[in-house]
RODO-2510 file (C-alpha; in nm, 4 decimals, decimal comma):
residues 490
     n   res          X          Y          Z
     1     m    -1,0748     1,2665     0,5007
     2     t    -0,9135     1,3945     0,8017
     3     q    -1,1780     1,5390     1,0045
     4     p    -1,0566     1,9408     1,0726
     5     t    -0,9942     2,0586     1,4233
     6     t    -1,2682     2,3301     1,5034
     7     n    -1,2344     2,6355     1,7488
     8     n    -1,4241     2,9423     1,7567
     9     d    -1,0685     3,1663     1,6408
    10     t    -1,2308     3,4679     1,4271
    11     s    -0,8721     3,6078     1,3585
    12     f    -0,9045     3,5517     0,9812
    13     l    -0,6161     3,4896     0,7869
    14     t    -0,5329     3,7255     0,5002
    15     g    -0,3882     3,5440     0,1551
    16     k    -0,3626     3,5890    -0,2180
    17     a    -0,5502     3,4038    -0,4795
    18     q    -0,3010     3,2402    -0,7742
    19     e    -0,2662     2,9911    -1,0044
    20     i    -0,2666     2,6637    -0,8211
    21     a    -0,0629     2,4543    -1,0971
    22     r    -0,0597     2,1101    -0,9370
    23     r    -0,4403     2,1130    -0,9172
    24     n    -0,4548     2,2555    -1,2319
    25     l    -0,6670     2,5084    -1,1067
    26     t    -0,6505     2,9097    -1,2968
    27     k    -0,5957     3,1944    -1,1156
    28     e    -0,8907     3,3347    -1,2102
    29     t    -1,1167     3,0190    -1,0730
    30     c    -0,9456     3,0895    -0,7261
    31     q    -1,0496     3,4622    -0,7640
    32     k    -1,4149     3,3954    -0,8591
    33     w    -1,3806     3,1581    -0,5408
    34     g    -1,1380     3,3808    -0,3178
    35     y    -0,9563     3,0569    -0,2382
    36     q    -0,6191     3,1505    -0,1344
    37     i    -0,2731     3,0725    -0,0691
    38     g    -0,1363     3,2180     0,2736
    39     t     0,0856     3,1358     0,5728
    40     h    -0,0212     3,0010     0,9339
    41     n     0,2220     3,0084     1,1694
    42     g     0,4746     2,9941     0,9297
    43     e     0,3417     2,7125     0,7694
    44     p     0,2116     2,7669     0,4172
    45     v    -0,2079     2,6746     0,3917
    46     h    -0,4359     2,6606     0,1289
    47     i    -0,7423     2,9137     0,2401
    48     a    -1,1221     2,8230     0,1767
    49     n    -1,3501     3,1594     0,2987
    50     y    -1,6883     3,0501     0,4003
    51     k    -1,8970     3,3569     0,3495
    52     s    -2,2669     3,4546     0,4690
    53     r    -2,5408     3,5391     0,1807
    54     n    -2,4492     3,9356     0,2116
    55     g    -2,0931     3,8352     0,1701
    56     a    -1,9285     3,8713     0,5194
    57     l    -1,6455     3,6422     0,6144
    58     v    -1,8037     3,3843     0,8427
    59     a    -1,5190     3,1265     0,8629
    60     q    -1,2176     2,9676     0,7093
    61     k    -1,0996     2,6400     0,6413
    62     l    -0,7404     2,6033     0,6424
    63     r    -0,5695     2,2931     0,4696
    64     f    -0,2105     2,2190     0,5407
    65     a     0,0433     2,0472     0,3123
    66     n     0,0431     1,7519     0,5328
    67     k    -0,3289     1,7185     0,4381
    68     t    -0,4708     1,8218     0,8129
    69     f    -0,7129     2,0532     0,8172
    70     s    -0,8306     2,3475     1,0808
    71     i    -1,1575     2,5673     1,1316
    72     k    -1,1442     2,9485     1,1976
    73     g    -1,5027     3,0519     1,2732
    74     e    -1,7898     2,8561     1,2312
    75     l    -1,8718     2,6113     0,9299
    76     y    -2,2227     2,6488     0,8076
    77     g    -2,4180     2,5352     0,5408
    78     l    -2,2140     2,4644     0,1604
    79     y    -1,9216     2,6294     0,0362
    80     g    -1,9644     2,9214    -0,2583
    81     q    -2,2897     2,9255    -0,1823
    82     h    -2,2984     3,3081    -0,1556
    83     l    -2,1723     3,3466    -0,4875
    84     w    -2,4914     3,2173    -0,6789
    85     s    -2,8342     3,3480    -0,7127
    86     s    -3,1362     3,1023    -0,5617
    87     g    -3,3029     2,9378    -0,8514
    88     g    -3,2091     2,8540    -1,2071
    89     r    -3,1940     2,5359    -1,4161
    90     r    -2,9371     2,3210    -1,1761
    91     v    -2,6645     2,3251    -0,9062
    92     v    -2,3672     2,0749    -0,8829
    93     v    -2,2854     1,9563    -0,4973
    94     c    -1,9430     1,8542    -0,4609
    95     e    -1,7769     1,6759    -0,1772
    96     g    -1,4960     1,9433    -0,1227
    97     e    -1,3441     2,2717    -0,1811
    98     i    -1,1180     2,1683    -0,4284
    99     d    -1,3645     1,9934    -0,6342
   100     a    -1,6100     2,2330    -0,6108
   101     l    -1,3520     2,4575    -0,7938
   102     s    -1,2845     2,2142    -1,0694
   103     v    -1,6102     2,1571    -1,1373
   104     s    -1,6614     2,5538    -1,1450
   105     q    -1,3691     2,6218    -1,3902
   106     a    -1,4986     2,3202    -1,6276
   107     f    -1,7903     2,4959    -1,6632
   108     g    -1,6268     2,8086    -1,7256
   109     n    -1,6978     2,9448    -1,3857
   110     k    -2,0862     3,0346    -1,4962
   111     w    -2,2950     2,7369    -1,3121
   112     a    -2,3962     2,7429    -0,9663
   113     v    -2,1431     2,4835    -0,7712
   114     v    -2,0956     2,4425    -0,4289
   115     s    -1,9409     2,1914    -0,1535
   116     v    -2,0127     2,0359     0,1688
   117     p    -1,6632     2,1428     0,3953
   118     n    -1,6166     1,7986     0,5622
   119     g    -1,6713     1,5303     0,3301
   120     a    -1,9039     1,2878     0,2513
   121     g    -1,9419     1,1496     0,6054
   122     g    -2,0594     1,4664     0,7106
   123     a    -2,2020     1,5752     0,4310
   124     k    -2,5851     1,5288     0,5456
   125     k    -2,5930     1,7644     0,7988
   126     y    -2,4710     2,0411     0,5934
   127     v    -2,7143     1,9503     0,2649
   128     s    -2,9758     1,9987     0,5353
   129     q    -2,8893     2,3388     0,6184
   130     a    -2,9104     2,4666     0,3023
   131     i    -3,2003     2,2471     0,1921
   132     d    -3,4365     2,5541     0,0866
   133     w    -3,1720     2,6996    -0,0975
   134     l    -3,1472     2,3512    -0,2982
   135     e    -3,4585     2,3395    -0,3404
   136     s    -3,4821     2,6446    -0,5181
   137     f    -3,3318     2,4508    -0,8499
   138     e    -3,4871     2,2130    -1,0863
   139     k    -3,1826     1,9943    -1,0391
   140     v    -2,9541     1,9058    -0,7544
   141     i    -2,6510     1,7035    -0,8978
   142     f    -2,4518     1,5913    -0,6240
   143     c    -2,0827     1,4676    -0,7788
   144     f    -1,9295     1,2953    -0,4650
   145     d    -1,6078     1,0485    -0,5051
   146     n    -1,6004     0,7710    -0,6851
   147     d    -1,5734     0,5085    -0,3982
   148     d    -1,8158     0,3870    -0,1207
   149     p    -1,7869     0,6748     0,1286
   150     g    -1,8827     0,9087    -0,1239
   151     r    -2,1731     0,7062    -0,3078
   152     d    -2,3003     0,6473     0,0184
   153     g    -2,3021     0,9901     0,1164
   154     a    -2,4296     1,1115    -0,2195
   155     a    -2,7353     0,8728    -0,1648
   156     k    -2,7943     0,9985     0,1575
   157     c    -2,8226     1,3358     0,0788
   158     a    -3,0506     1,3051    -0,2372
   159     a    -3,2767     1,1228    -0,0097
   160     l    -3,3065     1,4586     0,2170
   161     l    -3,4754     1,6801    -0,1423
   162     t    -3,8338     1,6266    -0,3075
   163     p    -3,8482     1,2629    -0,5457
   164     g    -3,7575     1,3394    -0,9097
   165     k    -3,4845     1,6990    -0,7786
   166     a    -3,1863     1,4821    -0,7075
   167     y    -2,8923     1,3418    -0,9532
   168     i    -2,5976     1,1983    -0,9011
   169     a    -2,2955     1,1736    -1,1065
   170     e    -2,0584     0,9013    -1,1506
   171     l    -1,7066     0,9735    -1,2751
   172     p    -1,4297     0,7584    -1,3899
   173     l    -1,1565     0,8919    -1,1848
   174     k    -1,1595     0,9376    -0,8058
   175     d    -1,3204     1,3092    -0,8169
   176     a    -1,3885     1,6288    -1,0345
   177     n    -1,0058     1,7259    -0,9259
   178     d    -0,8640     1,4125    -1,0752
   179     m    -1,0344     1,4628    -1,3989
   180     l    -0,9380     1,8253    -1,4215
   181     v    -0,5643     1,7097    -1,3643
   182     a    -0,5924     1,4366    -1,6383
   183     k    -0,6895     1,7542    -1,8591
   184     r    -1,0739     1,5447    -1,9197
   185     s    -1,2844     1,8850    -1,8554
   186     e    -1,4872     1,8191    -2,1268
   187     e    -1,5510     1,4766    -1,9858
   188     l    -1,6496     1,5960    -1,6865
   189     v    -1,9056     1,7975    -1,7821
   190     n    -2,0774     1,4973    -1,9786
   191     c    -2,0393     1,2973    -1,6587
   192     l    -2,2676     1,6100    -1,5055
   193     w    -2,5172     1,6003    -1,7600
   194     q    -2,5828     1,2236    -1,7652
   195     a    -2,6004     1,2048    -1,3903
   196     r    -2,8718     0,9666    -1,3423
   197     e    -3,2000     1,0587    -1,1208
   198     y    -3,2042     0,9309    -0,7768
   199     r    -3,3835     0,6386    -0,6869
   200     p    -3,3691     0,4544    -0,3794
   201     d    -3,2189     0,0922    -0,3852
   202     g    -3,4459    -0,1277    -0,5436
   203     i    -3,6949     0,0957    -0,7146
   204     v    -3,6692     0,0011    -1,1084
   205     s    -3,7939     0,1965    -1,4073
   206     g    -3,9829     0,0770    -1,7046
   207     e    -3,6864     0,0822    -1,9164
   208     e    -3,4946    -0,1154    -1,6652
   209     i    -3,7884    -0,3753    -1,6158
   210     w    -3,8183    -0,4301    -1,9995
   211     q    -3,4475    -0,4873    -2,0671
   212     a    -3,4709    -0,7600    -1,7827
   213     v    -3,7651    -0,9125    -1,9406
   214     i    -3,5826    -0,9260    -2,2777
   215     k    -3,2448    -1,0609    -2,1134
   216     e    -3,1701    -1,4620    -2,1679
   217     d    -2,9090    -1,5581    -1,9239
   218     t    -2,9349    -1,9538    -1,9707
   219     s    -2,6136    -1,9488    -1,6985
   220     e    -2,8754    -1,8451    -1,4482
   221     c    -3,0430    -2,1993    -1,4329
   222     q    -2,8944    -2,5195    -1,4365
   223     p    -3,0168    -2,8643    -1,4011
   224     y    -3,0469    -3,1142    -1,1110
   225     p    -2,8963    -3,4896    -1,1846
   226     y    -3,2448    -3,6142    -1,1339
   227     a    -3,4735    -3,6097    -1,4700
   228     s    -3,8139    -3,6382    -1,2650
   229     l    -3,6842    -3,3375    -1,0319
   230     n    -3,6109    -3,1313    -1,3062
   231     n    -3,9824    -3,2059    -1,4487
   232     m    -4,1109    -3,0309    -1,1210
   233     t    -3,9047    -2,7926    -1,0255
   234     h    -3,7401    -2,7206    -1,3684
   235     g    -3,4132    -2,6740    -1,2473
   236     l    -3,1623    -2,5189    -0,9932
   237     r    -3,1801    -2,1033    -1,0232
   238     r    -2,9533    -1,8732    -0,9101
   239     g    -3,0673    -1,5690    -0,6702
   240     e    -3,3228    -1,8615    -0,5247
   241     l    -3,2631    -2,0349    -0,1792
   242     v    -3,3368    -2,3781    -0,1853
   243     t    -3,3881    -2,5707     0,1632
   244     l    -3,3185    -2,9112     0,1580
   245     c    -3,5082    -3,1327     0,4872
   246     a    -3,5222    -3,4547     0,5948
   247     g    -3,4897    -3,6793     0,9157
   248     s    -3,1546    -3,7616     1,1145
   249     g    -2,9141    -3,9933     0,8660
   250     i    -3,1764    -3,9710     0,5831
   251     g    -2,8945    -3,8992     0,2971
   252     k    -2,9376    -3,5073     0,2964
   253     s    -2,5421    -3,4422     0,2672
   254     l    -2,5180    -3,6956    -0,0012
   255     f    -2,8014    -3,5442    -0,1818
   256     c    -2,6228    -3,2358    -0,1796
   257     r    -2,2639    -3,3656    -0,3036
   258     e    -2,4630    -3,5168    -0,5523
   259     v    -2,5907    -3,1905    -0,6786
   260     c    -2,2544    -3,0073    -0,6279
   261     h    -2,0931    -3,2671    -0,8279
   262     h    -2,3167    -3,2312    -1,1106
   263     l    -2,2910    -2,8747    -1,0987
   264     l    -1,9105    -2,9076    -1,1033
   265     g    -1,9254    -3,1597    -1,4092
   266     l    -2,1357    -2,8912    -1,6185
   267     g    -1,8190    -2,5981    -1,5287
   268     e    -1,9686    -2,4175    -1,2491
   269     t    -1,8132    -2,2350    -0,9717
   270     v    -1,9068    -2,4218    -0,6003
   271     g    -1,8768    -2,3207    -0,2480
   272     y    -1,9395    -2,5571    -0,0059
   273     i    -1,9708    -2,5376     0,3249
   274     a    -2,0096    -2,8498     0,5870
   275     l    -2,0220    -2,7526     0,9418
   276     e    -2,0281    -3,1484     1,0453
   277     e    -1,7786    -3,2448     0,8871
   278     s    -1,4116    -3,1918     0,7845
   279     v    -1,2558    -3,0754     0,4476
   280     r    -1,1304    -3,4177     0,3754
   281     r    -1,4544    -3,5658     0,4425
   282     t    -1,6205    -3,3080     0,2013
   283     a    -1,3581    -3,3630    -0,0555
   284     l    -1,3967    -3,7412    -0,0432
   285     g    -1,7668    -3,7685    -0,0440
   286     i    -1,7372    -3,5731    -0,3947
   287     m    -1,4589    -3,7322    -0,5195
   288     g    -1,6400    -4,0637    -0,4609
   289     i    -1,9011    -3,9876    -0,6606
   290     h    -1,7250    -3,9133    -0,9182
   291     l    -1,5249    -4,2562    -0,9117
   292     n    -1,8472    -4,4334    -0,8103
   293     k    -1,7194    -4,5710    -0,4987
   294     p    -1,7509    -4,4546    -0,1154
   295     l    -1,3778    -4,3622    -0,0777
   296     h    -1,4163    -4,2941     0,2743
   297     l    -1,5273    -4,6546     0,3432
   298     e    -1,1656    -4,7600     0,1373
   299     n    -0,9092    -4,8889     0,3034
   300     d    -0,6331    -4,8753     0,0481
   301     l    -0,6816    -4,5421    -0,1099
   302     k    -0,4586    -4,5052    -0,4267
   303     e    -0,2930    -4,1618    -0,4613
   304     e    -0,2498    -4,1869    -0,8497
   305     e    -0,6630    -4,2855    -0,8543
   306     l    -0,7364    -3,9275    -0,5845
   307     r    -0,5427    -3,7250    -0,7701
   308     q    -0,7222    -3,8071    -1,0868
   309     a    -1,1060    -3,7687    -0,9231
   310     f    -0,9530    -3,4720    -0,7590
   311     d    -0,8224    -3,2833    -1,1033
   312     e    -1,1591    -3,3861    -1,2529
   313     t    -1,4068    -3,2375    -0,9961
   314     m    -1,2083    -2,9979    -0,7325
   315     g    -0,8847    -2,9094    -0,9410
   316     n    -0,9771    -2,6377    -1,2053
   317     k    -1,0023    -2,3539    -0,9175
   318     n    -1,3953    -2,4089    -0,9276
   319     f    -1,4424    -2,5347    -0,5954
   320     y    -1,4109    -2,3993    -0,2277
   321     t    -1,4942    -2,5186     0,0971
   322     y    -1,4450    -2,3669     0,4711
   323     d    -1,1952    -2,5219     0,7053
   324     h    -1,4483    -2,4059     0,9941
   325     f    -1,2266    -2,5899     1,3229
   326     g    -1,5520    -2,6073     1,4913
   327     s    -1,6190    -2,1872     1,4170
   328     t    -1,9399    -2,1124     1,3257
   329     e    -2,0441    -1,7533     1,4593
   330     s    -2,2943    -1,6478     1,2363
   331     d    -2,1405    -1,3049     1,0874
   332     n    -1,8294    -1,4274     1,0621
   333     l    -1,9968    -1,7436     0,8411
   334     l    -2,1962    -1,5068     0,6766
   335     s    -1,9079    -1,2777     0,5609
   336     k    -1,7197    -1,5929     0,4923
   337     i    -2,0398    -1,6781     0,2203
   338     k    -2,0220    -1,3421     0,0742
   339     y    -1,6590    -1,3781    -0,0319
   340     l    -1,6900    -1,6446    -0,1598
   341     c    -1,9438    -1,5575    -0,4392
   342     k    -1,8014    -1,2006    -0,4496
   343     g    -1,4417    -1,2339    -0,4297
   344     l    -1,3794    -1,6047    -0,5512
   345     g    -1,6897    -1,6158    -0,7991
   346     c    -1,8883    -1,8860    -0,6464
   347     k    -2,2411    -1,8892    -0,8412
   348     w    -2,3180    -2,1605    -0,6115
   349     i    -2,3432    -2,2259    -0,2694
   350     f    -2,3977    -2,5271     0,0083
   351     l    -2,4819    -2,4782     0,3426
   352     d    -2,5080    -2,7653     0,5609
   353     h    -2,6755    -2,7335     0,8106
   354     l    -2,8979    -2,4139     0,9599
   355     s    -2,9114    -2,5729     1,3132
   356     i    -2,5411    -2,5495     1,3659
   357     v    -2,5221    -2,1871     1,1964
   358     v    -2,7596    -2,1054     1,4987
   359     s    -2,6274    -2,2519     1,7359
   360     g    -2,3104    -2,0590     1,7096
   361     i    -2,5046    -1,7275     1,8121
   362     q    -2,5764    -1,6029     2,1406
   363     g    -2,9193    -1,5773     2,2728
   364     d    -3,1557    -1,8433     2,4092
   365     d    -3,4762    -1,7466     2,1421
   366     e    -3,4274    -2,0488     1,8597
   367     r    -3,7137    -1,9433     1,6666
   368     r    -3,5562    -1,5399     1,6864
   369     l    -3,2162    -1,6801     1,6024
   370     i    -3,3537    -1,8665     1,3195
   371     d    -3,5605    -1,5905     1,1640
   372     n    -3,2579    -1,3753     1,2165
   373     t    -3,0568    -1,5794     1,0253
   374     m    -3,2643    -1,6666     0,7561
   375     t    -3,3461    -1,3292     0,6997
   376     q    -2,9665    -1,2400     0,6360
   377     l    -2,9434    -1,5628     0,4392
   378     r    -3,2313    -1,4348     0,1930
   379     s    -3,0602    -1,1324     0,1688
   380     l    -2,7150    -1,2816     0,1079
   381     v    -2,9119    -1,4592    -0,2175
   382     e    -3,0673    -1,1442    -0,3349
   383     e    -2,7334    -0,9413    -0,3138
   384     t    -2,4959    -1,1766    -0,4368
   385     g    -2,7235    -1,3404    -0,7006
   386     c    -2,5644    -1,6759    -0,6073
   387     g    -2,7964    -1,9859    -0,5687
   388     m    -2,7742    -2,1414    -0,2535
   389     v    -2,8804    -2,5130    -0,1078
   390     l    -2,9477    -2,4698     0,2677
   391     v    -2,9618    -2,7906     0,4845
   392     s    -3,2491    -2,7860     0,7756
   393     h    -3,3718    -3,0244     1,0225
   394     l    -3,7100    -3,1377     1,0824
   395     r    -3,8948    -3,1924     1,4249
   396     r    -4,0232    -3,4982     1,5429
   397     p    -4,3984    -3,5253     1,4432
   398     p    -4,6224    -3,4795     1,7353
   399     n    -4,8358    -3,7918     1,6689
   400     g    -4,5259    -4,0416     1,6591
   401     g    -4,3890    -4,2447     1,3316
   402     g    -4,0842    -4,0093     1,2997
   403     h    -3,9376    -3,9389     1,0050
   404     e    -3,6485    -4,1902     1,0360
   405     e    -3,9217    -4,4060     0,9907
   406     g    -4,0329    -4,3036     0,6572
   407     g    -4,2928    -4,0095     0,7949
   408     v    -4,4202    -3,7954     0,5353
   409     t    -4,1996    -3,4483     0,5177
   410     r    -4,4134    -3,1489     0,5426
   411     l    -4,3558    -2,7781     0,5764
   412     s    -4,5075    -2,7290     0,9463
   413     d    -4,1966    -2,9836     1,0309
   414     l    -3,9278    -2,7678     0,9593
   415     r    -3,7563    -2,7119     1,2678
   416     g    -3,7511    -2,3970     1,4622
   417     s    -3,9496    -2,1278     1,2959
   418     h    -4,1973    -2,0835     1,0329
   419     s    -3,9070    -1,8513     0,8240
   420     i    -3,7476    -2,1252     0,7321
   421     p    -4,0343    -2,2048     0,4387
   422     q    -4,1134    -1,8393     0,3935
   423     l    -3,8111    -1,7237     0,3254
   424     s    -3,7334    -2,0356     0,0819
   425     d    -3,7883    -2,0236    -0,3160
   426     m    -3,8220    -2,4120    -0,3097
   427     v    -3,8356    -2,6957    -0,0290
   428     i    -3,7247    -3,0279    -0,1054
   429     g    -3,8234    -3,3324     0,1573
   430     l    -3,6311    -3,6634     0,1668
   431     e    -3,8137    -3,9337     0,2914
   432     r    -3,6645    -4,3130     0,3706
   433     n    -3,7585    -4,6133     0,5903
   434     q    -3,4282    -4,6914     0,7729
   435     q    -3,6106    -4,9753     0,9918
   436     k    -3,7175    -5,1689     0,6497
   437     e    -3,5086    -5,4373     0,6165
   438     d    -3,4674    -5,3194     0,2643
   439     n    -3,4123    -4,9377     0,3289
   440     n    -3,2200    -4,7988     0,0260
   441     e    -3,5552    -4,6382    -0,1234
   442     t    -3,5602    -4,2410    -0,0784
   443     k    -3,8700    -4,0691    -0,1590
   444     v    -3,8027    -3,7077    -0,3122
   445     r    -4,1133    -3,4565    -0,2116
   446     v    -4,1478    -3,0708    -0,3339
   447     l    -4,2912    -2,9496    -0,0528
   448     k    -4,2441    -2,5876    -0,1842
   449     n    -4,1990    -2,4496    -0,5303
   450     r    -4,2076    -2,0547    -0,5910
   451     f    -4,1151    -2,1031    -0,9399
   452     s    -4,3808    -2,3070    -1,1256
   453     g    -4,6012    -2,4288    -0,7942
   454     e    -4,5818    -2,7830    -0,8761
   455     t    -4,5285    -2,9959    -0,5498
   456     g    -4,5799    -3,3594    -0,4378
   457     l    -4,3742    -3,6416    -0,4938
   458     a    -4,1102    -3,6034    -0,7727
   459     t    -3,9095    -3,8732    -0,7721
   460     t    -3,7305    -4,1788    -0,5919
   461     l    -3,3663    -4,2663    -0,5300
   462     n    -3,2122    -4,5689    -0,4803
   463     y    -2,9017    -4,5947    -0,2586
   464     d    -2,6073    -4,8131    -0,4420
   465     q    -2,4235    -4,9643    -0,1691
   466     d    -2,1079    -5,0368    -0,4075
   467     s    -2,0877    -4,7114    -0,5405
   468     g    -2,2085    -4,4924    -0,2494
   469     r    -2,4582    -4,2795    -0,4539
   470     y    -2,7783    -4,2037    -0,5319
   471     m    -2,9493    -4,3340    -0,8312
   472     e    -3,2549    -4,2327    -1,0198
   473     d    -3,5359    -4,5438    -1,0312
   474     e    -3,6175    -4,5677    -1,3616
   475     n    -3,9862    -4,6490    -1,2980
   476     v    -4,0465    -4,3410    -1,1047
   477     f    -4,3978    -4,3466    -0,9524
   478     k    -4,6414    -4,0589    -0,9802
   479     d    -4,8420    -3,9418    -0,6959
   480     k    -5,1794    -3,8152    -0,7883
   481     t    -5,1760    -3,5658    -0,5226
   482     t    -4,9400    -3,3273    -0,7039
   483     t    -5,0535    -3,0156    -0,6943
   484     t    -4,9707    -2,8026    -1,0217
   485     n    -5,2109    -2,4899    -0,9535
   486     g    -4,9065    -2,2326    -0,9113
   487     n    -5,0479    -2,1260    -0,5730
   488     d    -4,7657    -1,9891    -0,3944
   489     p    -4,8584    -1,9789     0,0389
   490     f    -4,6173    -1,7704     0,0976
***
């Protein structure tokens, strides 16, 4: 909405109340509200008269044909407030004068209706000025525009009132006048009767809790490609953040590609962001898993074979990646992830890895930067409902015996900040001794499991040189120290 120009000019205009056919407003409604048509400097204008409680004219809002506005006098409180006595069953608060007239007309001009003067953005100020008057009603129904500013403004105004008093109406069209013009007055009235009680974001009623309890949605959960890991984790779940950690060169990226390929095979839509490799390397890695050969090591790649692998994995418009060109600025990256989820329908996000994300942020305090980034990633997972697999590096153990030599992974080894395990739903560690002669065996350890509390060694994966893949050991060991008590330290 264009903000009106304001001045102290009190040389008020005189106009005439008449039917406004384009707005479907009757002459009777305009007379009731003192809404007039006049001229200003030779131009036709709409005149909204603002009056004090005793009926004295104190301001006028002029609306010109080009949709600009001008104010004579000083606006205070709510438009139309002088028309109604204090107290009563309900009052409707609209976003603009025309909408207030539209709602009033839909109610036969018999129910209390007012509007804020300058749209949703400044609504809180004027509602605050009239808060005592509004509090005298049993219900205060906010009927703002059906757009983001309108919804945000209605919520901010509703929060000013006593809990349980404020309600917010939702319209199928943009605003109340659109409903009137479309000859949907009865539906407009129903929308106001059915307005929902305002509750701050996140507050859930008992009935909503019950609906969540009985809802069955198998699409929320998908299995890992490894049976024993599923036994302990009970699969991947949307709305959860899984952190994968290991020493350098242990196979974190390969593990991510295996899980990604598995999800694609289940028909899931995946967003894959690998900040240490090119789009081509990511694609070859996933296609190679499909063909059971390490394509990035092949010197003679046949286009027909590649095309088939591509079509069967990423060619169904259910795989997206991010060509970052070295750009890893955090806010930009987070907006890209949000677009992958909300704009492209990605249900699963892979982000490899956290250290590069943090390196793109200005500042010297690594712990604080990681805390902020993890909080943003956690919020993003909650907001979008995606499942996220995040790769994180480990710090070198203080007592020697690095993770590249098969050292046991621990939550305390996560590099940079305690917020990584704290904000993760699941933490999985990979362990392999790169210095052994036969170094193809990787242990998979669940370090945190908020879902069931089961932790410990989950499975063993063997790297097959010929196929370039992780294969689950058929004789998977079971570690006696595995905990299943369900305790969650976070």
